[in-house]
N, C-alpha and C positions, 0 to 999 in steps of 0.2 A: 192438401197443399203440399205436406212435408213429404208424402208418398212419392209425390211428381218428382222432387228433388231428390229423394234416394235413387229413384229409377234413372234420372238423368246422369246422376254421377257413377251408377254403375255401368251405365253405357260409356260413358268417358273413360273408365277403368279398363272396359273390354277393348275398347278402339286404341288405347295408348300403346304406343310402341316404346319397346326398351329405349333408352338414351344412355349411351355409356356414361360413367362417372368420369371426368375430366380431373386430373390429378397431377402432381408435378412429374410423376413416373409415367404418364401417359392415360390413356382411356383404360378404363377397367370392366368388365363383365362379370356378372354372377355364373356360376356354371348353368344354371337354366337358361339364362341369354345366349350363351354358348351354343347349347344345345338346340336353340330355336333357331340360331343363324346357320349352323352347321348340317339342320336336319337330321340329328340323330337324337338318341334318347339322352335324358339326364343321367342314367346309369352309365352309359358309355362315355360320357365326358367325366363322371366321377371315377370311374375306371383308368381313363388316362391320366388323370390327375395323380391317382393312386400309385401307378406305374412308373411316373415320370414322363411319360410321353408330352404332357401338357403341363408347364410349370404353372404353379398356382400361389397366392399368397393368402394367408388366413389373417383376417382382422379379428380378433375375437372369436365368435364361433361362425363368421361368414367368410367364405372362399371367394377369391378374385381372380380372375385372368386377366392379363395384361393384351391389350390389342396386338402390340408387337409380337408376343409369343403365339396368337392365334394365326398371324401371317407367317410366321417361321414355321408352324405346323404345317399349313397350308404349301408352303415351299418344298418341305421336306417329303410330304405325300406325293406332290407332283413328280418329283425325281423318282419316287419308288416304281 
């Protein structure tokens, strides 16, 4: 019985889509979630953050990207 429960929970985790974290500064995404949304590699997102192309905030060891900054990045790339 326990193994059945584990497999159900594992399936749930696989199907679970990321849900942005709602905060007072807006929705926040992890770099991994940004990569999935934009269909680029995690390394690409990390590089954008490193060079300042994509603003991000660090909370402890975790980086977060605001949804507004993603929209701004999209608008800037559309103009280019």
